[in-house]
N, C-alpha and C positions, 0 to 999 in steps of 0.2 A: 125556182124550187128544183132541187135535185131529185132524180129518180133513183131511190136507193132500195136495193134488194138484199136481203140477208138470208143465208141458209147454212146448214152444217151437215156434216156427215162423218162417219168413222170408217177408216181403213184398217182392216184386220191384218197386221203384219206379224211375222214370227222371227225370232232371233236365230241366227245361224247356229249358235250354241248357246246353252243355258248360261246366264250371267248370275253369279252367286255373290251375295254380300251377307253382312252380319244379320240382316233382318229377313231377307226372302230371296228366292230364286226367280229370275225373270226368264220366261221361255216365250211368251207371246207378247207382242207390242201393238196393241190397238192405238191408232193415232187419230185424235179428233181434229178435224179441219173446220174452219169458218170460212165462208165464201161471201165476200162483199162485193156487190156491183153498184157502181155509181155512175149514171149517165153512160152506161156501156163499157166502162172500165172496170175490170175485175181484179180484186186483190184478195189475198188469202191470209189466214192466220192459222198457226199450227199450235196445238196445245201440248205442253210439255208433260202434263200429268201422266203418271203411271197407274196401272190397275191396282197395284199395291204400293202405297206411297212410303217414302222414307219419313223419318221423324220430322214432324212439322210441315210436311208437304200435303197437298191436296190429292185425293184419289180422282181417277178419271170419271167415275160415275158421279161423284159429287159435282164436279165441274160441269158435266152434261146437264145435271138437274138444275143447277143454277142458271145455266145458259138458256134453258127452255123458259124460265120463269122471271126471276128478279132481273137478271142481266138484260134479257131481251126488253123488258119494260123500260129499264133505265135508258137503254140506247135509244128506244123510241121516243121517250120523253125529251132526251137531249136534242135529237134530231128536229122534233116538233118545236122546241123552244127557239130553234134557229131557222124556222121555216123550211126545214128540209135540207138546209146547207150542211155540207160536211164539216165536222168539227176537227180541230187539230189533234194529232195523236197525244200531245201532251196534256189534253183534257181528259183522256180516257181514265186515268187512275182516280180522278175526282168522282167518277160515276159509282165506284165500288168501294168496298171496305179495305181493311188492311190484314185481314185474315188470310190464311193460305189459299182457300178457294177463291177469294176475291183477286188475290195477286195472280193466280193462274189464269183466271178470266181476263184480268187487265192485260196480261202479257199477249194472249191470243187476239183480243180485240184490237190492241195497240198495233200489233203486227199487221192486221188486215187494213186498218186505216192508214198505217204508214205506207203499206204496199200501193194502195190507191193513190195517195198524195204524191209519192215519188214518181209513179207512173204518169200522173197528170203533169208533173214538172219535168219529166224526162230526166230524172237523176237517179243515181245509184245510192245505196246505203253508205258505201265507202266515201262517196262525195260528201254526203250529209254529215258524216262523222269526221271529215277532214283528215283521213288517215293517209300516211305517206307510203308504207310499204306496199309492194305489189304481190307479195307472197308471204306466208308465214309457215313456220316450222310445225310439224305434226307430231304429237305425242302418241304413243302406243298404249293400248289398254289390254291387260292380261286378265282373262276370266278364269278363275280357279275355284274349285270346291275342295272340301276336306279330303275327297278321294282322288284328287288330281295327283298324277305321278310326275316325276322330273321329266320323263320322256314326253308326256302330254304337254307340259309347259313349253318344252323346247320345240315341239311341233307348232304351237301357236306363235312362238318368237320367230321362227325361221323366215317367214315372208316379210316381217317387219325389219329384222336385222339385215336382210337381203336388200331392202329398199333404202336403208341408211338411217332408219329411225333410231334416235339416240336418247329418248327420254321415255320412261315407262311408268305407268301406275298399275298397282295390282290391289285387288281387294284382299284384306286380311281379317281374321277374327281370332279371338283368344283361343290358344291351343293350336292354331295353324297359321303362323306368322313368320317366325324366324326361318323355318325351312324353306318355304317357297321364295323368300327374299334371297336366301343364299343360292338356291338354284338359278334364280334370275341373275344375280351377280356373277355367278360362274359363267353363265352364257353370254352376258354383256358386261364385261369387266370395267369398261370405261363409260358406261351409260349412267344417266341420272335416274334414280329410282325413287318414287314416292309410294307410300303404302296408305290406303284409304281404309280406315277402321269403321266408318259409319256409326261412331258413338258407342262402340261395343266394349270399351275398356273403362276402368273405374280408377279414380285417384286414390281411393283406399283399397284397391284390389291387391291381389297377391301376386305370386310369381307367374301366374298364368294370365291374369286380366288386369294387372296393375302396372305401376311405373317400372318395376324390374323387367317386365316383358318388353316394355317399350324401349328401355335403355339397351336391351339386347339387339333390338332392331337397329338402333343407332350404330352399335358395334358391327352389325352385319353390313352396314354400308348404305342405308337409305338417306335421301337428302332431306326428307320431311315426313312427318305423320300427319295425315289428313283426318280431321274430326275424331280425334281419339276418345273424347268424352261426349256426353250428352250435349245437344246443340243449345240447350237453354242454360247450361252451366258454365258461365264465363269465368267464375272464380276458380274452378278446377283447372281450366286451361291456363289462366294467368299463373296459378300456383306451380303447375308442371313446368311452365317456361322459366320460372324463377330458379329451378334447380337442374333442369335437363338441358344439355346442349343441342337436343334434337329440335329442329325447327317445326313449328306447329302451323298448319294450314287449316283454316276453317271453311266448311262447305255448307252443310245444312244450317249452320249458325248464321251464315250471311243470307238472311231471308229478305232484308230490306235495307234501305239507307239508314233508317233509325237503328236497326240492329247492328249494322256496320259501324255506326258512331259509338254504340255501346261497347262493341269489341275493342275499338281504339281507346276508349275511356278506361277499360279494365287492363289494357295491355295484354289481351288474351290471344293475339296471333302474330305471327311473322308474315303470313300470307293469306290471301283470299282466293277461293274458287268462286268465281262470279257467274251465276246461271241466270240469264234473262227470264226464262220460264218460271223461275222460283221467286225472283225479286219484284216482278210486276211488268217487265218488259225492257225495251231497248233503252228508254230514257233513264229509268231508275238504275239500270246496269251501268250506264255511262256516268251517272252521279256517284255511284259507288267507286268506279275506277278512278275518278277525279279525286275522291276523298283519299283513296289509298295512295295515289301518287303524291298528294300533299302530305301525307303522314309517313311516307317512306316504306309503305307495306307493299310487297310484291303481290302480283295477281296473275291468274290464268283463267281463261274462259272454259267453262265446262258446259256439259249438255246432258239430255235425258234419252239418248239413243233416238234422235230425230231423223226424219227423212232429209233428203238433200235440200228441200225448201228452207226449213229452219236452220239447218246446219250451215247453209251458206251465210246466213245472217251472223252466225257464230264466228265464221272465218273473218268477216268484216270487223266485228268487235275485237277479235284476237289481234288485228293489226293496230289497234289503239296504243298509243305510247305508254299507257299505264299498265298494259298487259305485258309484264316484264318476264313472265315465265312461259314456257311452251305450253300451248293450249291443246284441249281435246277436240280436234277438229278433223279427225280421220274421216275417210269416205264412208257414208252410211252403208255402201255395199259390203264393207268388211264385217258388219254385223247383221246384215240381212235385210235392210230396208231400202227403198227406192232411192237412188242417188241423184237422178237427173243428169243433165248434160255437163255440169260444171265439174263433177268429181270423177276421178278415175275409178276403175272397178276393183282395184286392189290397193295395197298399202303403198303410200308414198312418203318420202321424208319431208315434203312441203306441199303446200296447196296454194293455188293463186287466189288473190283477193278478188271476189266478184265485181266486175266493173259495169255490168249491164244495168238496165233500169229496174227499179223496185228493190224491195228488201232482200231478195235473194239474187239480185243481179241477173234477173232473167231466168233463174233456174226453177221455173214453176210449170213448164209445159207438160212435164210428166204427171202432174196431179190429175189432168183430164183423162189419163189412161188408167188411173187407179180404180178399183172396184168400190166405188163409193155411192151410196144411195143419198142424194142431198135432200134434207128435210127443210122446207121453207120456214122461216120465223116471221110471224105476222108482226109488222112494226106499227100497225094501226092501233090507236088507243080510244 
């Protein structure tokens, strides 16, 4: 019988600068960690949920509430049914539902169980994934508000351009879209630029928030528009693709393997942004990547401003053959969170794929230095 201990805690981080999107502004970044100890081997899970969620995502408070109650009890029952033996990460999703809170819980719990399992076996996540590249290219993220000036945007770009970053994403919103894209294009004339709308435009909108505005973005030189319409409305995305040459990438809409299959069925996307924390974990993310590869859909790996622990996992996934586009795997230090030993402290054009043991390739020692009050979860029934 295994000796299993489970606890959780929150690290209260802050962003180096506010991150604005069409729905909210992120200034603080509390991070929920799960600590799993099995026969002396410690694994961690990191929750992707934000204090204010994007459309269709879970909030950090909701995840914490479920972890203390339903999730804890289901984990305990699963362990008890196996006489305390550790169950495979692939079983985690069967313990929970398919709603946003359950997927967020699944991703965190799966990560912790994966971490322990890989440490028991002495393997890296990269080895488990069978990825070949030893490094991946890094994309740059540009945080802007409606009050941002061209000078301020250029100040953000300067260290990224100096490092050789050549792919950028920026958040846009109706009324503040073409102007910042043109600024970015002027500063980086040969770069690939994607614009993330977070579902803020409308297929029946006008010159400000409708297709005419999105067509102007195409003329301004972006490579794709990310989540232009509501995550739930595949018909609008498919309709837009039928008459607009601008490539459509879905992000919030890629919430699960089932959702990804529906997107394929409707012909609603040219590309996917795959986020393990949203879809339920590493295994569902890989399933979506394989589906996309089969269907000829481009993919990149995205995140939720994680610490270096979970971000190292994203780097390994970004090395998957189906991740055909440059992923969002810059160092957490560039936006203000703990980076660990694997990441540089500034912008780089590429990052090494972690080869150490565990889901983070050994990039977890810094967690012990974080100010976290660990709260035990009673697994007895």
